C-alpha positions as CSV (number, residue, x, y, z in Angstrom):
1,M,-21.5,16.9,7.4
2,N,-23.4,13.9,5.7
3,G,-23.5,12.1,9.3
4,R,-26.1,9.9,8.0
5,S,-23.8,8.2,4.9
6,V,-21.3,8.2,7.4
7,L,-23.4,5.9,9.9
8,S,-24.8,3.6,6.8
9,Y,-20.6,2.6,5.6
10,A,-20.4,2.3,9.3
11,G,-22.5,-0.4,9.2
12,V,-21.4,-2.0,5.7
13,V,-17.8,-2.0,8.0
14,L,-19.8,-3.6,11.0
15,E,-21.1,-6.2,9.3
16,A,-18.0,-7.0,7.2
17,N,-16.2,-7.1,10.6
18,G,-18.7,-9.7,12.3
19,V,-18.0,-11.9,9.0
20,L,-14.4,-11.3,10.0
21,L,-14.9,-12.5,13.7
22,L,-16.4,-16.0,12.0
23,L,-13.0,-16.4,11.1
24,P,-12.0,-17.9,13.9
25,V,-14.6,-20.3,14.6
26,L,-13.7,-21.7,11.5
27,A,-10.4,-21.6,12.5
28,T,-11.0,-23.2,16.2
29,W,-12.4,-26.8,14.2
30,V,-9.2,-26.7,12.3
31,L,-6.9,-26.2,15.2
32,R,-9.2,-28.7,17.2
33,E,-9.7,-26.1,20.2
34,S,-13.1,-24.9,22.2
35,V,-12.2,-21.2,22.1
36,Y,-15.1,-19.9,19.9
37,L,-17.9,-18.4,21.8
38,P,-16.1,-14.7,22.1
39,F,-15.6,-14.3,18.9
40,L,-19.7,-15.6,18.5
41,F,-20.6,-12.9,20.7
42,A,-18.5,-10.6,19.1
43,A,-20.0,-11.1,15.6
44,V,-23.0,-11.2,16.8
45,L,-22.3,-8.0,18.6
46,S,-20.7,-6.2,15.5
47,F,-23.1,-7.8,12.8
48,I,-26.7,-6.7,14.2
49,P,-25.6,-3.1,15.1
50,G,-24.4,-2.9,11.3
51,I,-27.6,-4.4,9.2
52,I,-29.7,-1.7,11.6
53,L,-27.3,1.0,10.7
54,D,-27.3,0.1,7.0
55,R,-30.7,-0.2,6.4
56,R,-31.7,2.9,8.6
57,F,-29.7,5.5,6.7
58,S,-29.3,6.1,2.9
59,K,-25.3,6.1,1.0
60,G,-24.7,8.9,-0.6
61,P,-21.2,10.6,-2.4
62,L,-18.6,11.3,0.9
63,T,-16.3,14.1,0.8
64,F,-13.2,15.0,2.3
65,G,-14.8,15.9,6.0
66,P,-17.5,12.3,6.4
67,V,-14.7,10.3,4.5
68,M,-12.1,11.3,7.4
69,M,-14.5,10.8,10.2
70,L,-15.9,7.3,8.6
71,A,-12.0,6.2,8.7
72,A,-11.6,7.2,12.4
73,L,-14.7,5.8,13.3
74,C,-14.2,2.4,11.6
75,F,-10.9,1.8,12.9
76,I,-11.9,2.2,16.5
77,L,-15.3,0.5,15.9
78,V,-13.8,-2.6,14.6
79,S,-10.8,-2.5,17.2
80,V,-13.0,-2.3,20.3
81,L,-15.3,-5.4,19.1
82,G,-12.0,-7.3,17.9
83,S,-11.1,-7.0,22.0
84,I,-13.8,-9.1,23.3
85,P,-12.0,-12.5,22.6
86,Y,-9.0,-11.3,24.3
87,M,-11.3,-10.4,28.0
88,D,-10.5,-14.3,28.5
89,Y,-7.1,-13.7,29.0
90,L,-7.0,-9.5,29.8
91,G,-8.1,-6.9,31.3
92,P,-10.5,-4.6,29.8
93,V,-7.5,-2.0,29.1
94,D,-5.3,-4.7,28.2
95,A,-7.6,-6.4,25.7
96,L,-8.5,-2.6,24.0
97,F,-4.7,-2.4,24.1
98,E,-3.7,-5.5,22.0
99,S,-6.4,-5.1,19.3
100,F,-6.0,-1.3,19.1
101,S,-2.8,-3.0,18.4
102,G,-3.5,-4.8,15.9
103,F,-5.8,-3.3,13.5
104,T,-3.4,-0.1,13.7
105,T,-1.1,-2.8,12.7
106,T,1.5,-1.0,15.5
107,G,2.3,-4.9,17.1
108,L,3.0,-3.3,20.7
109,T,2.0,-6.4,22.9
110,I,1.2,-7.0,26.5
111,L,0.5,-10.7,25.8
112,S,3.2,-13.4,25.9
113,P,1.9,-15.2,22.0
114,E,3.3,-18.3,23.2
115,T,0.7,-19.0,26.4
116,L,-2.3,-18.2,23.7
117,P,-4.2,-20.7,21.9
118,N,-3.9,-20.8,18.0
119,T,-6.9,-19.5,17.9
120,M,-5.9,-16.0,19.6
121,L,-2.7,-16.2,17.6
122,F,-4.8,-16.7,14.5
123,W,-6.7,-13.4,15.4
124,R,-4.0,-11.5,16.3
125,A,-2.3,-12.1,12.9
126,L,-5.7,-11.2,11.3
127,T,-6.3,-8.2,13.0
128,Q,-2.7,-7.1,11.6
129,W,-3.7,-8.1,8.1
130,V,-7.0,-6.6,8.3
131,G,-5.7,-3.7,9.4
132,G,-3.1,-2.9,6.9
133,F,-5.7,-3.4,3.9
134,G,-8.0,-1.2,5.8
135,I,-5.5,1.4,5.8
136,L,-5.0,1.4,2.0
137,L,-8.1,1.9,1.0
138,T,-8.5,4.9,4.0
139,F,-5.7,5.8,1.6
140,L,-7.7,5.4,-1.4
141,M,-10.4,7.7,-0.3
142,L,-8.2,10.4,0.8
143,V,-6.0,10.5,-2.5
144,Q,-7.6,14.0,-3.1
145,S,-6.6,15.6,0.6
146,P,-3.4,17.6,0.5
147,G,-0.8,16.9,3.0
148,I,-2.8,13.4,4.5
149,S,-1.8,11.5,1.5
150,P,0.4,12.6,-2.1
151,S,-2.4,13.4,-4.1
152,Y,-0.1,15.3,-6.5
153,I,1.6,12.7,-7.3
154,Y,-0.8,9.4,-7.5
155,K,-3.8,12.2,-8.1
156,S,-4.5,9.7,-11.4
157,E,-5.5,7.1,-9.3
158,G,-8.0,9.4,-7.1
159,G,-11.2,9.9,-9.4
160,S,-13.2,12.8,-7.9
161,G,-12.4,11.8,-4.3
162,R,-15.7,10.0,-3.8
163,L,-16.9,6.7,-3.1
164,D,-16.9,6.4,-7.5
165,Q,-16.5,3.2,-9.8
166,N,-12.5,4.4,-10.2
167,F,-12.2,3.9,-6.2
168,W,-13.2,0.5,-6.2
169,R,-11.3,-0.5,-9.3
170,S,-8.3,0.8,-7.3
171,A,-9.3,-1.5,-4.5
172,K,-9.6,-4.8,-6.4
173,R,-6.3,-4.1,-7.9
174,M,-4.3,-3.4,-4.9
175,F,-6.6,-6.0,-3.1
176,A,-4.7,-8.3,-5.4
177,I,-1.6,-7.4,-5.1
178,Y,-1.5,-8.0,-1.4
179,G,-3.1,-11.1,-1.2
180,A,-0.7,-12.7,-4.2
181,F,2.2,-11.1,-1.7
182,T,0.6,-12.8,1.2
183,L,0.5,-16.1,-0.7
184,A,4.1,-15.8,-2.2
185,G,5.0,-14.9,1.6
186,F,3.5,-17.8,3.3
187,I,4.9,-20.0,0.9
188,L,8.6,-18.5,0.9
189,L,8.4,-18.6,4.7
190,A,6.7,-22.5,4.9
191,M,10.1,-23.4,2.2
192,A,12.5,-21.6,4.2
193,G,11.5,-24.0,7.3
194,M,9.2,-22.1,9.0
195,P,6.5,-24.3,10.7
196,I,2.8,-23.9,8.7
197,F,0.8,-22.2,11.0
198,D,3.7,-19.9,11.8
199,S,4.0,-19.1,8.1
200,I,0.5,-17.9,7.4
201,A,0.7,-16.0,11.2
202,H,4.1,-14.2,9.9
203,S,2.8,-13.8,5.9
204,F,0.0,-11.9,7.4
205,T,1.8,-9.8,9.8
206,S,4.8,-9.1,7.7
207,I,2.7,-7.8,4.2
208,S,0.8,-5.5,6.3
209,T,4.0,-4.5,8.7
210,G,2.4,-5.0,12.0
211,G,4.8,-7.2,13.8
212,F,2.6,-9.5,15.4
213,S,4.5,-12.8,16.3
214,V,3.5,-16.2,17.1
215,K,6.9,-16.9,19.2
216,N,7.9,-14.2,22.7
217,S,11.4,-13.8,20.8
218,S,9.8,-13.0,17.7
219,I,11.7,-13.6,14.9
220,A,14.8,-14.3,16.5
221,F,13.2,-17.8,17.9
222,Y,13.7,-19.3,14.7
223,A,18.1,-18.0,14.7
224,S,17.5,-18.7,10.4
225,P,19.1,-16.2,8.1
226,I,17.1,-17.3,5.4
227,I,14.2,-16.5,7.2
228,E,15.1,-13.2,8.3
229,I,15.7,-12.4,4.2
230,V,12.2,-13.6,3.6
231,V,11.1,-11.7,6.3
232,V,12.8,-8.5,5.1
233,I,11.2,-9.0,2.1
234,L,8.1,-8.9,2.8
235,M,8.4,-5.9,5.0
236,I,9.5,-3.6,1.6
237,L,6.9,-4.6,-0.2
238,G,4.5,-3.9,2.8
239,A,6.1,-0.6,3.2
240,T,6.8,-0.1,-0.3
241,S,3.4,2.3,-2.3
242,F,1.1,0.2,-3.7
243,F,0.9,2.4,-6.8
244,L,4.1,1.8,-7.1
245,H,3.1,-2.1,-7.4
246,D,0.2,-1.5,-9.2
247,K,2.7,0.0,-12.1
248,L,5.2,-2.6,-11.4
249,S,3.0,-5.5,-12.1
250,K,1.9,-3.7,-15.5
251,K,5.4,-3.1,-16.5
252,E,6.0,0.4,-15.9
253,F,9.5,-0.2,-14.6
254,G,11.1,3.5,-15.2
255,E,8.1,4.7,-12.7
256,Y,9.6,2.7,-10.2
257,L,13.4,3.8,-10.9
258,R,12.4,7.9,-11.2
259,N,9.9,7.2,-7.9
260,G,11.6,10.0,-4.9
261,E,10.7,7.8,-2.3
262,N,12.5,4.9,-3.3
263,R,15.4,6.8,-3.4
264,M,15.2,7.9,-0.3
265,F,14.2,4.6,1.0
266,W,17.3,2.7,-0.1
267,T,19.5,5.3,0.6
268,F,18.2,5.4,4.6
269,A,18.2,1.3,4.1
270,A,22.2,2.0,2.8
271,V,23.0,4.1,5.6
272,F,21.3,3.5,8.5
273,S,22.4,-0.1,8.0
274,V,25.9,0.4,8.0
275,L,25.5,2.9,11.2
276,L,23.1,0.5,13.5
277,S,25.9,-2.7,12.2
278,L,28.5,-0.3,13.7
279,S,26.3,0.7,16.9
280,L,25.9,-3.0,17.8
281,I,29.5,-4.0,17.3
282,S,29.2,-5.8,21.2
283,T,26.5,-8.1,19.8
284,S,27.8,-11.6,17.9
285,E,26.5,-10.6,14.6
286,P,26.5,-7.0,14.4
287,L,26.0,-6.6,10.3
288,R,22.9,-9.2,10.8
289,Y,21.4,-7.7,13.5
290,G,22.2,-4.2,11.6
291,I,20.5,-4.8,8.4
292,F,17.4,-6.4,10.0
293,H,16.8,-3.8,12.5
294,T,17.1,-1.2,9.6
295,F,14.4,-3.1,7.8
296,S,12.6,-3.6,10.7
297,A,12.3,0.4,11.9
298,L,12.2,1.8,8.5
299,T,9.3,-0.2,7.4
300,T,7.4,0.6,10.9
301,T,6.9,-3.4,11.6
302,G,9.0,-4.0,14.6
303,F,9.9,-8.0,14.5
304,T,13.5,-8.5,15.9
305,N,16.3,-10.9,14.9
306,M,18.1,-10.8,18.5
307,P,18.1,-12.8,21.1
308,A,17.1,-11.1,24.3
309,A,20.5,-11.6,25.8
310,A,21.9,-9.0,23.5
311,A,22.0,-5.3,24.8
312,T,20.9,-2.2,22.3
313,T,23.1,0.4,23.0
314,E,21.9,4.2,23.3
315,T,23.3,4.7,20.2
316,A,21.3,2.3,18.5
317,K,17.6,3.2,20.5
318,M,18.1,6.5,18.4
319,L,19.2,5.7,15.0
320,I,16.2,3.2,15.6
321,I,13.5,6.1,16.2
322,I,14.7,8.1,13.5
323,L,13.3,5.6,11.3
324,M,10.5,4.8,13.1
325,V,9.6,8.7,12.9
326,V,10.7,8.8,9.1
327,G,8.2,5.5,8.2
328,G,8.2,4.0,4.5
329,F,6.3,5.0,1.5
330,A,2.9,6.6,1.2
331,G,0.3,4.6,0.1
332,S,1.9,1.8,1.9
333,C,0.6,-0.4,4.9
334,A,3.9,1.6,7.0
335,G,3.2,4.3,9.8
336,G,5.6,7.3,10.2
337,I,5.7,10.9,8.5
338,K,6.4,8.8,5.3
339,L,9.5,9.4,2.8
340,V,6.8,11.7,0.4
341,R,6.5,14.5,3.1
342,F,10.2,13.8,4.7
343,G,11.5,14.4,0.7
344,I,9.9,17.4,0.5
345,L,10.4,19.0,3.8
346,S,14.0,18.6,3.2
347,K,13.5,20.2,-0.2
348,A,11.4,23.1,1.2
349,I,13.9,24.8,3.6
350,P,16.4,25.7,0.9
351,W,13.8,26.9,-1.5
352,L,11.9,28.9,1.2
353,S,15.5,30.2,2.1
354,K,15.6,31.3,-2.0
355,K,12.3,32.5,-2.4
356,V,12.6,35.4,0.2
357,T,15.5,36.4,-1.4
358,Y,12.7,36.7,-4.6
359,P,9.8,39.9,-5.4
360,S,6.7,39.0,-3.7
361,T,5.5,38.6,-6.8
362,A,8.0,36.6,-8.2
363,V,7.0,32.7,-9.1
364,L,9.5,29.8,-7.7
365,P,8.4,26.5,-9.1
366,F,8.5,23.8,-5.9
367,R,9.0,20.5,-7.6
368,F,9.7,16.8,-6.1
369,S,10.6,14.0,-8.1
370,G,9.7,15.6,-10.8
371,R,6.1,17.0,-10.3
372,S,5.3,20.3,-9.4
373,I,3.8,21.2,-5.4
374,K,1.3,23.9,-4.7
375,Q,2.7,26.6,-1.8
376,E,-0.4,25.5,0.0
377,E,0.2,21.6,0.0
378,V,3.9,22.4,1.2
379,T,2.2,24.3,3.8
380,I,-0.3,21.0,4.9
381,I,2.6,19.1,5.1
382,S,4.7,21.3,7.1
383,L,1.8,21.6,9.3
384,F,1.6,18.2,9.6
385,S,4.9,17.5,10.3
386,F,4.7,19.6,13.4
387,L,1.8,18.5,15.2
388,Y,3.4,14.5,14.7
389,L,6.9,15.4,16.3
390,I,4.5,17.9,19.2
391,I,2.7,14.7,19.8
392,L,6.0,12.6,20.0
393,V,7.5,15.1,22.8
394,V,4.1,15.9,24.6
395,S,3.8,11.5,24.7
396,A,7.4,11.2,25.7
397,L,6.8,13.5,28.3
398,A,4.2,11.8,29.7
399,I,5.5,8.1,29.8
400,S,8.4,9.3,31.2
401,S,6.3,11.3,34.2
402,M,5.6,7.9,35.1
403,G,9.0,6.7,36.0
404,Y,10.6,5.9,33.3
405,T,14.2,6.5,31.5
406,P,13.8,9.6,29.2
407,L,15.1,7.5,25.9
408,D,12.8,4.6,26.4
409,S,10.1,7.0,26.8
410,L,10.6,8.3,23.6
411,M,12.1,5.0,21.7
412,T,8.2,3.6,22.9
413,T,6.1,6.6,22.2
414,A,7.5,6.6,18.7
415,A,7.1,3.4,18.4
416,A,3.1,3.8,19.3
417,E,2.5,6.3,16.9
418,G,4.6,5.5,13.8
419,N,2.7,1.9,14.2
420,N,6.1,-0.1,15.4
421,A,6.4,-2.9,17.6
422,L,10.5,-1.9,18.3
423,A,9.5,-0.6,21.8
424,S,11.8,-0.6,24.8
425,I,9.5,-0.7,27.7
426,P,8.3,-3.8,29.1
427,L,4.6,-3.0,28.4
428,A,2.5,-5.0,30.7
429,A,3.8,-3.5,33.9
430,M,2.7,-0.4,32.5
431,P,0.0,1.9,34.3
432,D,-3.6,2.0,32.2
433,P,-3.1,5.6,31.6
434,G,-0.5,5.0,30.4
435,K,-1.7,1.9,27.6
436,V,-4.9,4.8,26.9
437,F,-2.2,7.4,26.4
438,L,-0.1,4.9,24.0
439,I,-3.2,3.1,22.7
440,V,-3.9,7.5,21.3
441,C,-0.5,7.9,19.8
442,M,-1.8,4.7,17.1
443,L,-4.8,6.3,16.4
444,L,-3.3,9.3,15.8
445,G,-0.9,8.1,13.8
446,R,-2.5,4.7,11.8
447,L,-4.8,8.0,10.5
448,E,-2.1,10.5,10.1
449,I,-4.0,13.0,12.8
450,L,-6.3,15.4,10.9
451,P,-8.9,12.8,10.7
452,F,-9.1,13.4,14.3
453,M,-9.0,17.3,13.9
454,V,-12.0,17.3,11.6
455,I,-13.7,15.2,14.4
456,I,-13.5,18.0,16.8
457,Y,-14.1,20.7,14.2
458,Y,-17.5,18.9,13.8
459,F,-18.0,18.3,17.2
460,V,-17.2,22.0,18.5
461,K,-19.6,23.1,15.3
462,G,-22.3,21.6,16.7
463,V,-22.1,22.3,20.0
464,G,-21.9,26.1,19.4
465,R,-25.2,25.6,17.3
466,R,-27.1,23.8,19.9
467,K,-25.9,26.6,22.8
468,I,-27.3,29.2,19.6
469,S,-30.4,27.3,19.3
C-alpha cells in the first residue's frame, strides 16, 4: 500500500480542517461571543501536523485500498480534533461522541442545544455540513468499488478510480449543487418564518441529512407546517443521489424517472407514511407526524416534529427502524444499507432461485434499473448487507446488556449505524462504554464497514511481516 501518499493526502485534509476551525472564530466576532480560544487551539493542532505531513511525504496515485484507508483515517482525525471545542462543556468521551456524531452526520446528541452559545451551535451544524460533503467525496473516490458504491450504475463518473482530473471535475459539480441547495434552504426557511441564525444552522443540517438542531425539541419547537415542508424537501434533496441532481441540472429528466432507487424511495415513502400515521393515531396530528417521520427516518436525518409529550408506539418504533436500516440513495449524504443494495438484494432472491434450476454452464443475466449486474457484485453486496445486520444485532445486544429494553437498544443502534438521530434512549445518562460502542457504529455505518476491514487487513498483514522478519 502507498502509505506515503495516504499520509500526504491526510496532511492536506488536516490543513483544510485547520482552516475550517477558524470559521467559528469569525463567528464569535459576528455573534459577539468570546469562545474562540478552543477553536484557535484546535486549528493550530490540526494545521501544523497537516503541513508537516503534506510537505514530508509525496503524493502519488491512490487505488482502492489506500483510498479506503484515507477515508477512514480522515474521518477519525477530524472528529477527534473537532471534539476539542466541546471539552469546555463535556467530558472527553462525551465530547468525542458529539464530534463524531457531527462529522458522520448522525445527529445523536448528548448536549442540550439551548444551553450552548450560538458559536458552538454554529460549529455543530458546520461539522454536519462538512461531513455531508465529505461522504460525497468519499463516494467519488470509491466509485469503482463494487458493493461500496453502485459503480455498475455510475461507472461513467468514476474515471480510472484514481484521484485524477475527472474526480476533481465531479467534486466541483457536486459542491456547486450542494452549496446551491444549502443557500436555497436558508432562504426558504427564513421566508417560512424561522430566525436567521436558526435558518443557517438547519439548512446545514437538513441538506447533509445530519439532524442536529439548535432547539431541544428539534423542528417541533417551531410548530410550523410550512417550515416542516421546507425541511422535508431539503432532507429529500440531501438523501437523493447527487449524480441524479447533476443529470437534472443538465435537463436529463428521463434519467430521474427511470432510476430504480428513485421509484423505490417514493414507494417506501408512500407506504410507510400511511403505516406510521396509523401507528400514531393516538396523537393529535397522526398524518402530519407520520409523513414527517417517514421522510426523517428514510433520509436518515432524524429531525422530529412531535411534541415531547406525544407517545411513540412500539409499532411506530419498528417502522422507523426499518426505514433507518434501508436508508437513502447511494451517492447521497444519507446513511443506511442504501436503496440500491436493497433493490438488488430483493431481485437477487428470485434470480438465485431461478439460476439453481438451470445447468451450471447456463448464463442468466441479472439486471437492476435496466443495467447488468455482475454476479461477484451481487456477492459483495450480500456480504456487506449481512455484515451490516450482524453489527446491528450485536450492538443492540451490547446496549441492551446495560439495562435498556431490547426495542430501544435496537432503535438506538440502528440510528447510530444508519447515521440517524431518531434514538429512543436518553444518551447523556448512558455509560461511557455504550457511547464508545455507538461511536464505532457511527463510523462503521458512515464509511460502509469495508474501509475498516481494509485497515484491519493491512494491520494484520504488517504484524505478520514483522513476525516473519
